[in-house]
DRENDO-1510 file (C-alpha; in Angstrom, 1 decimal, always signed):
<recs>
REC; n; res; u; v; w
REC; 1; ARG; -62.0; +3.5; -28.0 .
REC; 2; GLU; -61.3; +2.1; -24.5 .
REC; 3; ALA; -58.2; +0.2; -25.8 .
REC; 4; GLU; -56.9; +3.5; -27.3 .
REC; 5; ILE; -57.3; +5.3; -23.9 .
REC; 6; ARG; -55.6; +2.4; -22.1 .
REC; 7; ASN; -52.6; +2.5; -24.5 .
REC; 8; THR; -52.3; +6.2; -24.1 .
REC; 9; ILE; -52.2; +6.0; -20.3 .
REC; 10; LEU; -49.7; +3.1; -20.4 .
REC; 11; ALA; -47.5; +5.0; -22.8 .
REC; 12; GLN; -47.4; +7.9; -20.4 .
REC; 13; VAL; -46.6; +5.9; -17.3 .
REC; 14; LEU; -44.2; +3.2; -18.7 .
REC; 15; ASP; -40.8; +3.7; -20.2 .
REC; 16; GLN; -39.9; +1.9; -23.4 .
REC; 17; ALA; -38.3; -1.1; -21.8 .
REC; 18; ALA; -41.2; -1.6; -19.4 .
REC; 19; ARG; -43.7; -1.4; -22.2 .
REC; 20; ALA; -41.8; -4.0; -24.1 .
REC; 21; ARG; -41.7; -6.3; -21.1 .
REC; 22; LEU; -45.5; -5.9; -20.5 .
REC; 23; SER; -46.2; -6.6; -24.2 .
REC; 24; ASN; -44.1; -9.8; -24.0 .
REC; 25; LEU; -46.0; -10.8; -20.9 .
REC; 26; ALA; -49.3; -10.2; -22.7 .
REC; 27; LEU; -48.3; -12.7; -25.3 .
REC; 28; VAL; -47.7; -15.5; -22.7 .
REC; 29; LYS; -50.1; -14.6; -19.9 .
REC; 30; PRO; -52.7; -12.1; -21.2 .
REC; 31; ASP; -54.8; -12.3; -18.0 .
REC; 32; LYS; -51.8; -11.4; -15.8 .
REC; 33; ALA; -50.8; -8.6; -18.1 .
REC; 34; LYS; -54.3; -7.2; -18.1 .
REC; 35; ALA; -54.4; -7.2; -14.3 .
REC; 36; VAL; -51.1; -5.3; -14.1 .
REC; 37; GLU; -52.3; -2.8; -16.8 .
REC; 38; ASN; -55.4; -2.2; -14.7 .
REC; 39; TYR; -53.3; -1.7; -11.6 .
REC; 40; LEU; -51.0; +0.8; -13.3 .
REC; 41; ILE; -53.9; +2.7; -14.9 .
REC; 42; GLN; -55.7; +2.9; -11.5 .
REC; 43; MET; -52.5; +4.2; -9.9 .
REC; 44; ALA; -52.1; +6.8; -12.6 .
REC; 45; ARG; -55.6; +8.0; -12.3 .
REC; 46; TYR; -55.2; +8.6; -8.6 .
REC; 47; GLY; -51.8; +10.2; -9.0 .
REC; 48; GLN; -50.0; +7.6; -7.1 .
REC; 49; LEU; -47.2; +7.0; -9.6 .
REC; 50; PRO; -44.0; +9.0; -8.9 .
REC; 51; GLY; -43.1; +9.2; -12.6 .
REC; 52; LYS; -42.4; +6.9; -15.4 .
REC; 53; ILE; -42.2; +3.2; -14.4 .
REC; 54; THR; -38.9; +1.6; -15.4 .
REC; 55; GLU; -38.5; -2.0; -16.3 .
REC; 56; GLN; -37.0; -2.8; -12.9 .
REC; 57; VAL; -40.1; -1.3; -11.1 .
REC; 58; LEU; -42.4; -3.2; -13.4 .
REC; 59; ILE; -40.6; -6.5; -12.6 .
REC; 60; GLU; -41.1; -5.8; -8.9 .
REC; 61; ILE; -44.8; -5.1; -9.5 .
REC; 62; LEU; -45.0; -8.4; -11.5 .
REC; 63; GLU; -43.3; -10.3; -8.7 .
REC; 64; LYS; -45.8; -8.9; -6.1 .
REC; 65; ALA; -48.7; -9.9; -8.4 .
REC; 66; SER; -47.3; -13.4; -8.8 .
REC; 67; GLN; -47.1; -13.8; -5.0 .
REC; 68; GLN; -50.6; -12.6; -4.5 .
REC; 69; THR; -52.1; -14.9; -7.2 .
REC; 70; GLU; -49.8; -17.9; -6.4 .
REC; 71; LYS; -51.8; -21.1; -6.1 .
REC; 72; THR; -50.8; -23.6; -3.5 .
REC; 73; THR; -51.6; -27.2; -4.1 .
REC; 74; THR; -51.6; -29.9; -1.4 .
REC; 75; VAL; -51.5; -33.6; -2.1 .
REC; 76; LYS; -53.4; -35.8; +0.3 .
</recs>
C-alpha cells in the first residue's frame, strides 16, 4: 500500500526521463535512490515543487545529495 502511494506521488512529480533515471539509480544504489525519493515526496507534500521535475533537475538533486553524503577518508 505504501509503495503504491509512493509510486503515485513520484509519477506525478517526475517526468518520464527523470523516472527512468531514478529507476536506474535504484538498481545500482537503492539507499541513495530511496533517500532522493523521500526528499521528493516530502517536497511534494509541502507544495515546494514548482512542477514536474525534469531529468536535469533530478541530476542536480542527485549531485547535491552526493556532496552531502560524500565520505572523506584520511590516511595517517
